Each structure stands twice: as C-alpha cells, then as structure tokens.
N, CA and C of each residue as an Amber inpcrd file, in Angstrom:
protein
   636
 -78.0790000 119.2140000 200.9420000 -79.0820000 118.4230000 200.4690000
 -78.4460000 118.4440000 198.9910000 -78.0240000 119.8530000 198.8180000
 -78.4080000 120.3570000 196.8310000 -77.6950000 119.4410000 196.6450000
 -76.1560000 119.1060000 197.8880000 -74.5460000 118.4700000 196.4020000
 -75.4600000 117.9430000 196.7640000 -75.7190000 116.5080000 197.3550000
 -76.2480000 115.7780000 196.7990000 -76.8480000 115.2050000 195.6760000
 -78.1410000 115.7970000 195.7200000 -79.2600000 116.2580000 194.7720000
 -78.5150000 116.6940000 193.4410000 -77.4690000 117.7220000 193.0810000
 -76.1880000 117.5710000 192.1840000 -75.1740000 116.4640000 191.9880000
 -74.7840000 114.8770000 193.0170000 -74.2470000 114.1810000 192.9750000
 -75.3100000 112.9240000 192.0530000 -76.8170000 113.7040000 192.1510000
 -77.6780000 112.2130000 191.8430000 -77.6030000 111.4980000 190.6680000
 -76.8740000 112.0020000 190.0470000 -77.5000000 111.3410000 188.3470000
 -75.4530000 110.7100000 187.6570000 -74.4120000 110.8590000 188.7300000
 -72.9810000 110.9090000 189.1630000 -74.0010000 108.8590000 189.7970000
 -74.3200000 109.5370000 191.2140000 -74.1660000 108.2380000 192.2410000
 -75.0210000 107.1560000 191.4430000 -75.7580000 107.7470000 190.4650000
 -76.7260000 106.4950000 190.0430000 -76.4430000 105.6550000 189.0900000
 -75.0710000 106.6060000 188.3710000 -74.7550000 106.3410000 186.9280000
 -73.2910000 104.9660000 188.0430000 -72.8680000 105.0120000 189.0640000
 -71.7670000 104.3170000 189.4420000 -72.8310000 103.1470000 189.9500000
 -73.5920000 103.4590000 190.6750000 -75.0410000 102.2470000 191.1450000
 -75.2730000 101.0170000 190.1740000 -75.2620000 101.8600000 188.8250000
 -75.9640000 101.1270000 188.1530000 -75.2300000 100.1220000 187.3610000
 -73.8350000 100.7700000 187.2730000 -73.1230000 100.2340000 186.3150000
 -72.7110000  99.0800000 187.7920000 -71.8800000  99.4670000 188.8460000
 -72.0540000  98.3680000 190.0310000 -72.2890000  96.9460000 189.8120000
 -74.0110000  97.4270000 189.3270000 -74.8470000  96.1830000 190.2830000
 -75.7780000  95.1310000 188.9570000 -74.9030000  96.1270000 187.6330000
 -75.6290000  95.5730000 185.9570000 -76.1760000  94.6150000 186.4830000
 -75.0870000  93.4070000 186.8230000 -74.6070000  91.7260000 186.2390000
 -75.6390000  91.4390000 186.9630000 -76.6310000  91.9840000 188.4940000
 -77.1700000  91.4710000 189.0550000 -79.1460000  91.9270000 189.0590000
 -78.9150000  92.9960000 187.2720000 -80.1130000  92.6140000 187.7700000
 -81.0300000  91.6730000 186.6520000 -82.5340000  91.7790000 187.3480000
 -82.3180000  90.3460000 186.3930000 -82.7110000  90.5790000 185.2160000
 -83.2920000  89.1250000 184.2870000 -82.7710000  89.3660000 182.9770000
 -83.9130000  89.8340000 182.2770000 -84.8590000  90.0990000 182.7070000
 -86.5520000  90.3530000 182.9170000 -86.2990000  92.2380000 182.6200000
 -85.8250000  92.6310000 183.4560000 -85.6910000  94.3120000 183.3270000
 -84.5740000  94.6350000 182.2850000 -83.7010000  93.6990000 181.4110000
 -82.8060000  94.6910000 180.6390000 -83.3020000  94.0180000 178.9530000
 -84.1780000  93.2100000 178.9690000 -85.3380000  92.7300000 178.2770000
 -85.9770000  93.9840000 177.8350000 -86.9280000  94.1990000 179.0790000
 -87.7490000  95.4540000 179.1210000 -87.1750000  96.9920000 178.4120000
 -85.8650000  96.7070000 179.1850000 -85.7040000  98.5630000 178.5630000
 -85.0910000  98.5300000 177.2250000 -84.4840000  96.9070000 176.4490000
 -84.4940000  97.0790000 174.6050000 -85.2550000  97.0620000 174.7030000
 -87.0850000  96.7860000 174.7030000 -88.1860000  96.9730000 174.3230000
 -88.5210000  98.4700000 174.3880000 -88.4300000  99.4500000 175.5570000
 -88.4570000 100.6950000 175.5660000 -87.2250000 101.5250000 174.6110000
 -86.3590000 100.8210000 174.9270000 -85.2250000 101.4520000 173.8640000
 -84.3780000 100.4950000 172.5520000 -84.9180000 100.5110000 171.7970000
 -84.1170000  99.3030000 170.6790000 -82.6960000 100.0340000 170.7050000
 -82.2940000 100.7380000 170.5690000 -80.9260000 101.2340000 170.4860000
 -80.5290000 100.5880000 171.2570000 -81.1170000  99.8640000 172.4740000
 -79.6420000 100.0300000 173.2470000 -79.0480000  98.2680000 173.2780000
 -79.6840000  97.5640000 172.3120000 -79.0730000  95.9650000 172.6490000
 -78.7900000  95.6040000 173.2220000 -79.1820000  95.4720000 174.6600000
 -78.0050000  94.9230000 175.4010000 -78.0530000  93.1630000 175.9710000
 -77.7630000  92.5760000 176.7490000 -77.1920000  91.3330000 176.4970000
 -77.3160000  91.2240000 177.4180000 -78.1910000  90.1150000 178.6290000
 -78.1990000  90.3480000 180.3020000 -76.8830000  89.7320000 180.8560000
 -76.1040000  89.7080000 181.4700000 -75.3570000  89.4410000 181.7730000
 -73.4300000  89.4030000 181.0940000 -74.2210000  90.5280000 180.2710000
 -72.5020000  90.8520000 179.6320000 -72.2340000  91.8530000 180.2470000
 -71.3730000  91.6550000 180.5610000 -70.4830000  93.0140000 181.4200000
 -70.0210000  94.4350000 180.7890000 -69.7050000  94.0400000 179.9820000
 -69.4050000  95.1120000 178.9630000 -70.7960000  96.2110000 178.1520000
 -71.4250000  95.6200000 179.1140000 -72.7990000  96.0900000 178.5330000
 -73.9800000  96.9110000 179.9510000 -72.9730000  97.0190000 180.7840000
 -73.4050000  97.5370000 181.8620000 -72.7800000  99.1650000 181.8120000
 -71.8100000  99.7120000 181.1110000 -71.7580000 101.7720000 180.9380000
 -72.5770000 102.0170000 179.7750000 -73.4740000 101.2550000 179.4400000
 -74.1900000 101.2910000 178.5340000 -75.9100000 102.1060000 178.9810000
 -76.2940000 101.0280000 179.9530000 -77.2760000 100.8580000 181.1160000
 -77.0060000 102.4880000 182.0270000 -75.7120000 101.9780000 182.0750000
 -75.5660000 103.3580000 183.3760000 -75.5920000 105.2580000 182.3490000
 -75.1010000 104.9450000 181.2010000 -75.0060000 105.5600000 180.5510000
 -76.3140000 106.6510000 180.3740000 -77.6190000 105.6600000 180.1280000
 -79.2340000 106.0390000 179.8570000 -79.4230000 106.4030000 180.8460000
 -79.1900000 105.6460000 182.4100000 -79.5180000 106.1070000 183.1640000
 -79.0850000 107.4420000 183.9980000 -77.7920000 107.8670000 183.4980000
 -77.1140000 109.0040000 183.9660000 -78.1700000 110.0250000 183.1600000
 -78.6050000 110.0490000 181.8410000 -78.8110000 111.3330000 180.9460000
 -80.1750000 111.3340000 181.8680000 -81.0880000 110.2110000 182.0360000
 -82.8050000 110.4420000 182.5340000 -82.5590000 110.6410000 183.7560000
 -81.7900000 110.7380000 184.6090000 -81.3220000 111.0860000 185.9620000
 -81.3720000 113.0640000 185.5660000 -80.2170000 113.0010000 184.9340000
 -80.0820000 114.8360000 184.5800000 -81.0690000 115.2820000 183.9110000
 -82.4550000 114.7870000 183.2750000 -83.5140000 115.1050000 182.5510000
 -84.1120000 115.5940000 184.0280000 -84.5250000 114.4130000 184.6660000
 -85.1580000 114.6770000 185.5510000 -84.5320000 115.3620000 186.7240000
 -83.4600000 115.3670000 187.2640000 -82.6490000 116.7120000 187.7040000
 -83.2040000 117.7920000 187.0150000 -82.5370000 118.1600000 185.9510000
 -83.1930000 119.6050000 185.1490000 -85.0230000 119.5670000 185.8000000
 -85.7610000 118.8630000 185.2350000 -87.3000000 119.3920000 185.7870000
 -87.5800000 119.4330000 186.9710000 -86.6790000 118.8600000 188.1970000
 -87.2650000 119.1410000 189.4610000 -86.8510000 120.4330000 189.8430000
 -85.3570000 120.6070000 189.6660000 -85.1230000 121.8090000 189.9660000
 -86.0300000 122.4400000 189.2270000 -87.0950000 123.1790000 188.2220000
 -87.3480000 123.9870000 187.5780000 -89.2490000 124.1800000 188.6700000
 -89.4310000 122.5430000 189.1170000 -90.8800000 122.5020000 188.9510000
 -90.3270000 123.3410000 190.3830000 -89.3140000 123.0070000 191.4490000
 -89.1030000 123.8990000 192.7780000 -88.7650000 125.6760000 192.7110000
 -88.5400000 125.6480000 191.6130000 -87.0290000 126.8800000 191.7640000
 -87.9880000 128.0920000 190.6470000 -88.8620000 127.2570000 189.8410000
 -89.1400000 127.5390000 188.7690000 -87.9060000 128.4830000 187.8350000
 -86.5260000 128.2960000 187.9130000 -86.0990000 128.9360000 187.0040000
 -84.6490000 127.2460000 186.7390000 -83.8860000 127.8470000 186.1450000
 -83.2980000 125.7240000 185.3030000 -81.6280000 126.4010000 186.1510000
 -81.3330000 125.5790000 186.2760000 -79.8090000 125.7590000 187.4810000
 -78.9020000 125.9450000 186.2310000 -77.8050000 126.7410000 185.1770000
 -77.2380000 126.4370000 184.0030000 -76.5720000 125.6650000 184.3480000
 -75.7630000 124.9560000 185.5190000 -75.0320000 124.2280000 185.8660000
 -75.6760000 122.6450000 185.2690000 -76.9760000 122.5160000 185.3870000
 -77.3300000 120.9670000 185.0690000 -77.8070000 121.2170000 183.6000000
 -78.0880000 122.3310000 182.9860000 -78.3990000 121.7850000 181.7050000
 -76.9870000 122.2640000 181.0150000 -75.9260000 122.6240000 181.5970000
 -74.6380000 122.3690000 180.3010000 -74.5490000 120.9210000 180.6850000
 -74.4600000 120.1380000 182.5230000 -73.7920000 118.6620000 182.1830000
 -75.2060000 118.0160000 180.9710000 -76.4310000 118.5160000 181.3100000
 -77.5420000 117.7010000 180.1840000 -76.8010000 117.6610000 178.9350000
 -76.8940000 118.3830000 178.2870000 -75.8750000 119.2590000 176.9620000
 -75.2620000 117.7660000 176.3150000 -73.6840000 118.0670000 177.1260000
 -72.8210000 117.2260000 176.8120000 -73.0890000 115.7480000 177.2690000
 -73.7190000 115.1210000 178.0240000 -74.7200000 114.2440000 178.4940000
 -74.7680000 113.6130000 177.1510000 -76.2240000 114.4630000 176.4310000
 -76.4420000 113.9770000 174.9320000 -75.5510000 114.0380000 173.9550000
 -75.0340000 114.6080000 174.0090000 -73.6150000 114.5380000 173.1690000
 -72.9660000 113.1170000 173.2520000 -72.3570000 113.4810000 174.1130000
 -70.8660000 112.4230000 174.4500000 -71.5910000 110.9730000 174.4490000
 -72.5890000 111.0360000 176.2990000 -73.6430000 109.8410000 176.2120000
 -74.5580000 109.1750000 175.0940000 -75.1370000 110.1360000 174.0030000
 -75.5800000 109.6730000 173.1080000 -74.7920000 108.8270000 172.1240000
 -73.8890000 109.6690000 171.9520000 -72.1750000 109.2690000 170.9350000
 -71.9460000 107.3930000 171.6420000 -71.6270000 107.2040000 173.0650000
 -71.2680000 106.5750000 172.8780000 -72.5140000 105.2210000 172.8770000
 -74.1650000 105.6290000 173.1920000 -74.6730000 104.4680000 173.0280000
 -75.1960000 103.6930000 171.4940000 -75.1740000 105.2530000 170.8310000
 -74.8730000 105.6610000 169.2010000 -73.9540000 104.2220000 168.3830000
 -73.4300000 104.9020000 169.2960000 -71.7220000 103.5110000 167.9440000
 -71.2960000 102.7820000 168.7190000 -72.2670000 102.5880000 170.1970000
 -71.8620000 101.1130000 171.6240000 -70.3190000 101.4210000 171.8090000
 -69.5190000 102.6670000 171.9640000 -68.4420000 102.5490000 172.3150000
 -68.2290000 103.6870000 173.9850000 -67.6520000 103.3020000 175.0170000
 -67.5360000 104.2320000 175.5460000 -66.4670000 105.3140000 176.4620000
 -66.0150000 105.0610000 174.4290000 -64.8800000 106.0630000 174.7680000
 -65.0210000 107.2700000 174.8340000 -66.5840000 107.5660000 174.0680000
 -67.6370000 109.1770000 174.7000000 -68.0890000 109.4190000 175.7350000
 -68.3540000 108.6170000 176.3900000 -68.4850000 109.1950000 177.9300000
 -67.3970000 109.5110000 178.7200000 -66.5480000 108.1960000 178.0850000
 -64.7410000 108.7090000 179.2440000 -64.2480000 109.9280000 179.1030000
 -64.5580000 110.9360000 177.7850000 -64.8180000 111.9950000 177.7200000
 -65.2860000 113.3800000 178.3850000 -66.1850000 113.1920000 178.5120000
 -67.7690000 113.6760000 179.1130000 -67.4180000 114.2950000 180.3610000
 -66.7140000 114.2270000 181.2180000 -65.7840000 114.8020000 182.6720000
 -64.6810000 115.3150000 181.5210000 -63.9750000 115.1730000 181.5310000
 -62.8980000 115.8330000 180.9020000 -63.4030000 117.4320000 180.3000000
 -65.1130000 117.2130000 179.2910000 -64.8850000 118.0240000 178.5000000
 -65.7500000 119.4040000 179.1030000 -66.5950000 118.4030000 180.1650000
 -67.2370000 119.7010000 181.0140000 -66.2400000 119.9580000 182.5150000
 -65.1630000 119.9020000 182.2620000 -64.1790000 120.4940000 183.2490000
 -63.7830000 121.8190000 182.7270000 -63.0050000 121.0630000 181.4800000
 -62.4390000 122.3440000 180.4600000 -63.2980000 123.5660000 179.9050000
 -64.5530000 123.0180000 179.5680000 -65.9320000 124.2810000 179.1590000
 -65.4450000 125.0230000 180.8520000 -65.6740000 124.7330000 181.9450000
 -65.9820000 125.6540000 182.8730000 -64.7200000 126.1100000 183.1350000
 -63.6700000 125.8880000 182.6470000 -62.1700000 126.2800000 182.8250000
 -62.1320000 127.6730000 181.8050000 -63.3690000 127.4310000 180.9840000
 -62.9730000 127.9990000 179.7400000 -63.8650000 129.9550000 180.1350000
 -64.8840000 128.9680000 181.1330000 -65.9620000 130.0570000 181.3320000
 -65.2400000 131.2790000 182.3310000 -64.5690000 130.3010000 183.6440000
 -63.9590000 130.9730000 184.6830000 -63.3330000 132.0220000 184.1430000
 -62.4570000 131.5850000 183.2030000 -60.8790000 132.1210000 182.6900000
 -61.2170000 133.3950000 181.6200000 -62.2410000 133.4130000 181.2240000
 -63.2250000 134.2360000 180.1400000 -63.5540000 135.4290000 181.4890000
 -64.3440000 134.8130000 183.0310000 -64.5840000 135.7680000 183.2660000
 -63.3760000 137.1170000 184.1250000 -62.2860000 136.1900000 183.7580000
 -60.8010000 137.0510000 184.5270000 -61.5780000 138.6900000 183.6340000
 -61.7870000 138.5480000 182.2660000 -61.7660000 139.5760000 181.3590000
 -62.4130000 140.4380000 181.1080000 -63.9920000 139.3520000 181.1450000
 -65.0070000 140.0170000 180.9180000 -66.0610000 140.6720000 181.8830000
 -66.2060000 142.0040000 181.7970000 -67.1790000 142.2690000 183.7130000
 -66.0030000 142.6970000 184.5330000 -66.8670000 143.3700000 185.5450000
 -65.6690000 143.8200000 186.2540000 -65.5660000 143.1460000 187.2860000
 -66.4960000 142.0010000 187.6690000 -66.1730000 140.5140000 188.7670000
 -65.5620000 139.6490000 187.8890000 -64.8600000 138.4040000 188.0310000
 -64.6950000 137.2520000 188.3470000 -65.9680000 136.1830000 188.2500000
 -65.9770000 135.5820000 188.1040000 -67.2410000 134.3320000 188.5660000
 -67.3290000 134.6900000 189.8040000 -65.4690000 133.3270000 190.4170000
 -66.0170000 133.8700000 191.9150000 -66.1640000 134.1650000 192.1770000
 -66.0090000 136.3000000 192.2850000 -66.5730000 136.7950000 193.4000000
 -67.8040000 137.1940000 192.4080000 -68.7910000 136.5460000 191.3690000
 -69.9940000 137.0500000 191.9450000 -70.5790000 135.6070000 192.1980000
 -70.2020000 134.6810000 192.7910000 -70.7100000 133.5860000 193.0970000
 -70.9030000 133.7540000 194.6330000 -69.1300000 134.0390000 194.9260000
 -68.8880000 134.1480000 196.5020000 -69.0190000 135.5890000 197.2380000
 -69.0810000 136.4150000 196.3140000 -68.8560000 137.4190000 197.1790000
 -70.0600000 138.1000000 197.9540000 -71.1860000 137.7400000 197.5300000
 -72.0960000 138.5620000 198.8350000 -72.3580000 137.4320000 200.0240000
 -71.3050000 136.3170000 200.4820000 -71.5830000 135.8990000 201.7820000
 -69.5740000 136.3860000 201.9440000 -68.7580000 136.3520000 201.3120000
 -67.7790000 137.0770000 201.7090000 -67.1590000 138.1350000 201.8100000
 -66.4580000 138.9530000 202.9540000 -66.8260000 140.6120000 202.2350000
 -65.3600000 140.6530000 202.6990000 -64.5220000 140.2660000 200.9650000
 -62.7110000 140.5850000 200.7990000 -62.9340000 141.8420000 199.8000000
 -62.2970000 143.0180000 200.4920000 -62.5110000 143.9560000 199.0300000
 -61.2290000 143.7990000 198.1900000 -60.3730000 143.4080000 198.2590000
 -58.8760000 142.8320000 197.8230000 -59.5740000 142.3370000 196.3870000
 -59.3330000 142.7870000 195.0280000 -59.8570000 142.2200000 194.0520000
 -58.5650000 141.1450000 193.6680000 -57.8040000 141.1010000 194.0380000
 -56.4530000 140.7440000 193.5360000 -56.8700000 139.0690000 193.6820000
 -57.4950000 139.2290000 195.4290000 -57.7250000 138.0250000 195.8600000
 -58.6290000 137.0810000 195.1070000 -59.6480000 137.9390000 194.0170000
 -61.1670000 136.9900000 193.9040000 -60.4380000 136.9750000 192.1380000
 -59.1450000 137.5030000 191.9170000 -59.3150000 137.3910000 190.8640000
 -57.7170000 135.7010000 190.3960000 -57.1470000 135.9540000 191.9310000
 -56.0510000 134.6890000 192.5490000 -57.2190000 133.1760000 192.4010000
 -58.0590000 132.9810000 193.3550000 -59.3620000 132.9300000 193.3810000
 -59.7940000 131.5760000 192.3610000 -60.5400000 132.8290000 191.8630000
 -60.8600000 132.1440000 189.9760000 -59.8050000 131.4940000 189.6650000
 -59.0070000 132.4290000 189.1410000 -57.4390000 131.5650000 188.8710000
 -56.8780000 130.5510000 189.2290000 -57.1770000 130.0270000 190.2340000
 -57.0440000 128.1910000 191.3190000 -58.2030000 127.8520000 190.1210000
 -59.2670000 128.0780000 190.8730000 -60.6330000 127.2100000 189.7130000
 -59.8580000 126.6700000 188.7220000 -59.8940000 127.8870000 187.5820000
 -58.9960000 127.3660000 186.3540000 -58.0960000 126.3520000 186.4320000
 -57.3310000 126.2920000 186.8210000 -56.4170000 125.5130000 187.2380000
 -56.7500000 124.1890000 187.6880000 -57.9130000 124.4460000 188.4980000
 -58.4970000 123.1860000 188.8940000 -59.0050000 122.3380000 187.8840000
 -60.0710000 123.3000000 187.9650000 -60.7730000 122.0490000 186.4330000
 -59.5980000 121.4910000 184.8490000 -58.4900000 122.8020000 184.6150000
 -57.8830000 121.8970000 183.5210000 -56.8840000 120.7470000 184.6160000
 -56.6390000 120.9210000 185.6920000 -56.0650000 119.1800000 186.4590000
 -57.3600000 118.5500000 185.9600000 -58.2980000 118.6550000 186.7860000
 -59.4830000 117.6820000 187.0130000 -59.4490000 117.0140000 185.6320000
 -59.7270000 118.3260000 184.2730000 -59.7150000 117.1200000 182.9190000
 -58.9950000 115.8880000 182.6220000 -57.7230000 116.9230000 182.9180000
 -56.1120000 115.6520000 182.4430000 -56.7790000 114.7840000 183.6600000
 -56.7530000 114.6570000 184.8630000 -56.5540000 113.4770000 185.8320000
 -57.3130000 112.7330000 184.9360000 -59.0140000 112.8810000 184.6290000
 -59.7580000 112.3820000 183.6910000 -59.3310000 111.3700000 182.6730000
 -58.9130000 111.7390000 181.9060000 -58.0360000 111.3940000 180.5180000
 -57.2240000 110.2400000 181.2220000 -55.9690000 110.1620000 182.1460000
 -55.3550000 109.8350000 182.0660000 -55.7610000 108.0990000 182.7810000
 -56.5860000 108.8730000 183.9140000 -57.2610000 106.9100000 184.5080000
 -58.2650000 106.5610000 183.2410000 -59.0260000 107.5570000 182.3020000
 -60.2980000 106.4110000 181.3940000 -59.3300000 105.1050000 180.6750000
 -58.0140000 106.5420000 180.0900000 -56.9560000 105.3760000 179.2090000
 -56.2740000 105.0520000 179.3660000 -55.8060000 104.3470000 180.9850000
 -54.6750000 103.8870000 181.4800000 -55.0290000 102.8390000 182.7300000
 -55.9160000 102.4690000 182.3660000 -56.6760000 101.6330000 183.5440000
 -57.8030000 100.7860000 183.0330000 -58.0620000 100.0450000 183.6500000
 -59.6850000  99.5000000 183.9110000 -60.9710000 100.5010000 184.1010000
 -61.9160000 100.4320000 182.9750000 -63.1760000 101.0090000 182.6610000
 -64.0480000 100.8580000 184.2520000 -64.0560000  99.5610000 185.5820000
 -64.0680000  99.4450000 186.3240000 -63.1490000 100.9620000 187.3920000
 -62.0340000 101.1580000 186.7400000 -61.0970000 101.5710000 187.9270000
 -61.4180000 103.1160000 187.5950000 -61.8570000 103.5390000 186.7870000
 -62.0350000 104.7210000 185.9470000 -63.7680000 105.4860000 186.7050000
 -64.7890000 104.3000000 186.7330000 -65.7460000 104.1730000 186.9730000
 -65.7440000 104.8040000 188.8840000 -64.7840000 104.1570000 188.8730000
 -64.8980000 104.6170000 190.5150000 -64.1880000 105.5400000 191.0950000
 -62.8880000 106.5340000 190.1440000 -62.7440000 107.9310000 189.7390000
 -63.1800000 108.4980000 189.9310000 -64.2670000 108.7190000 188.4130000
 -65.1950000 109.3980000 188.0620000 -66.0490000 109.3310000 189.2590000
 -66.4270000 109.0090000 190.2020000 -67.6260000 109.4580000 191.7000000
 -66.3030000 109.7210000 192.5220000 -65.4080000 109.1610000 192.7770000
 -64.6140000 109.1980000 194.4610000 -63.2650000 110.1310000 194.1820000
 -63.0680000 109.6160000 192.9530000 -61.9590000 110.7470000 193.0470000
 -61.8850000 112.0450000 192.8280000 -62.9190000 112.6350000 191.3560000
 -63.5500000 113.4950000 191.1350000 -64.2820000 113.9720000 192.1690000
 -64.2570000 114.0590000 192.9460000 -65.4540000 114.5590000 194.0330000
 -64.3460000 114.0270000 195.4140000 -63.3530000 113.6370000 195.5380000
 -61.8520000 113.5540000 196.4470000 -61.2530000 114.9290000 196.1850000
 -61.0470000 115.1140000 194.9570000 -60.2530000 116.2920000 194.1420000
 -60.6720000 117.6610000 195.0980000 -62.5710000 117.5750000 194.3760000
 -62.5870000 119.1300000 194.9750000 -63.2160000 119.5070000 196.1500000
 -63.2640000 118.1980000 197.1610000 -63.1070000 118.7150000 198.8180000
 -62.3470000 118.6240000 199.0260000 -60.8650000 118.2890000 198.8030000
 -59.1970000 118.5420000 199.0940000 -59.2410000 119.8840000 198.5650000
 -59.3420000 120.5200000 197.2240000 -59.5500000 122.0340000 196.7740000
 -60.4740000 122.9060000 197.4470000 -61.9900000 122.5470000 197.3790000
 -62.4860000 123.4750000 198.3170000 -62.0700000 123.6480000 199.8480000
 -60.7680000 122.6090000 200.9160000 -60.5620000 122.7650000 202.0890000
 -59.3300000 123.6790000 201.7960000 -58.8580000 123.6120000 200.8370000
 -57.4440000 124.7600000 200.2080000 -57.9710000 125.9900000 200.5310000
 -59.4990000 125.8980000 199.6620000 -59.6990000 127.6080000 199.1660000
 -60.1460000 128.1380000 200.2950000 -60.8150000 127.0600000 202.0170000
 -61.0120000 128.4280000 203.1740000 -59.7110000 128.3700000 203.3090000
 -58.7600000 127.6430000 203.6470000 -57.3030000 128.1600000 204.2220000
 -57.2120000 129.6290000 203.7900000 -57.2800000 130.0500000 202.9120000
 -56.5420000 131.0090000 201.0670000 -57.3810000 131.7360000 201.3860000
 -58.7840000 131.8610000 201.8980000 -59.4940000 133.1130000 201.8950000
 -60.2780000 133.5110000 203.5890000 -59.5040000 132.2780000 204.4680000
 -59.5100000 132.8250000 206.4830000 -58.0250000 134.0080000 206.3550000
 -57.0230000 133.7550000 205.3540000 -56.3520000 134.7560000 205.6790000
 -56.2510000 136.0110000 205.2310000 -57.6990000 136.2680000 204.6950000
 -58.3820000 138.0810000 204.3960000 -59.2080000 137.9240000 204.1640000
 -60.1210000 137.0610000 206.0900000 -61.1490000 137.6440000 205.9170000
 -61.0740000 138.5780000 207.4020000 -62.3900000 139.2670000 207.3160000
 -62.0190000 139.9240000 209.1710000 -61.4160000 139.3570000 209.7170000
 -61.0810000 140.0130000 210.8560000 -60.9740000 138.3350000 212.6380000
 -62.1630000 139.5410000 212.9500000 -62.3470000 138.6530000 214.3320000
 -62.8380000 139.1370000 215.5710000 -61.9550000 140.7670000 215.9600000
 -60.7500000 140.3460000 215.6740000 -60.3480000 141.8010000 216.7760000
 -60.3110000 142.9310000 215.9770000 -60.6040000 143.1370000 215.1640000
 -61.5620000 143.7610000 214.2510000 -62.0270000 144.3420000 214.4970000
 -63.2400000 143.7000000 214.8850000 -65.2780000 144.3610000 214.9330000
 -64.8130000 145.5090000 215.8960000 -65.4780000 146.2530000 216.0260000
 -65.8570000 147.1500000 217.0090000 -66.6580000 146.8720000 218.1420000
 -66.0710000 147.2600000 219.4780000 -66.5390000 145.8950000 221.1530000
 -68.0320000 146.4440000 221.2720000 -69.1530000 145.5960000 221.6040000
 -70.2480000 146.4290000 222.2990000 -69.7260000 146.8740000 223.4340000
 -70.3030000 148.0580000 223.8610000 -70.5300000 148.8210000 224.5970000
 -71.1120000 148.1550000 225.3630000 -71.0130000 147.9790000 226.9510000
 -71.8050000 147.0950000 228.1720000 -73.4690000 148.1060000 228.2450000
C-alpha cells in the first residue's frame, strides 16, 4: 500500500496527461481561473504537460500532508520530491517550457546517487545498511558497501536513461517511460538485489536444530 501511495503523484501525472483532451472545456477554464498563470487552451494537446505538472505538485503536497497527519512525521523522500517538483515544475509552468519538468527525474535520481555515495564515507554504516540492516542480518560490511554502490550506479543509470528518452523521443513516449520505464527498471534492480543478498543470508542448515 505504501509503494502505491509513493507513486500517487506520478500516477496522477500520467493519467492527467493522457486524458487531458477528454476533460470538459469548463474544467480547463475553471483551472485557469484558479491559477491564472496556467493559461491553458481546451483541446490544445501541448498544454497537457502543464496541467499534469500542476496536478503532480498538488498531489505531492497532499502526500506530504497525509503522511504527516498519519505518522506525525514527514518522509524525507516526499519532501525532496516536493522541493524538486516546485523548482523544476514551477519553472515549466512559469516559463511554459516542458524541458524543466523532463529534467526532474534525472535531478532526483542523481541527488539520491550523491547521498548514497556520501554515506559510504560518512558514518559507520552506509545508507543501505541503515535502511535494511534491521531486517537482514549480514555481518560482512563489504556486502553492504557493494550493495550501496550498486544503488549509486542504479540512480546514475536511471538519470541518464531519463535524459536519453526525454530528449530523443516524443513527449508522449517520455511520459510512458516516466511511469512504466523507471518503475520497471526499479523492479528489475530490486529483484537482482534480492538474488545477490540471498547468497549471504543464513541458510536453514546453519540454524540450530530444535530438540523434540
């Protein structure tokens, strides 16, 4: 459920972009009235990216507020995403240039890469070990360091992949990649991570036998 909630703004971005032309003209004009800087024209396909961006920003605000109301704390990832959305999405809406929102996935992936890489040298444990160490009992610090560097590489690769798709293909293809492509890459990487970790987890053969 949490994973679905984390993807809530991305999913709404995708839905609004894909169904923009199906929205009633009155809705578009009403949104223009609430947000005069939008200046969207009903039936204008190139304006879909602007409404999708606005919805993603609002959805992320809601995400942060709901998380705080339930947990009494704010998820750092949600806050980082919101800040980057405000910067890159705000620039897209103000300047009416989609290029800024297309850079946002790369910016957030490379930021995470920098944070994960920094954790290799700051503190006694890497960020991956701090996040997963309570659930996985692996005593070899080298395993955690390798896994942490693997995440660094994954974030760098995802950022590069986003740039290649965003500026080599149509906007429509990029929107598909933003949801399905990046999510698919993440799933594949997590599965590969599971196989890697399985080699170092204690086997049942090493567990003490229970006496009858």
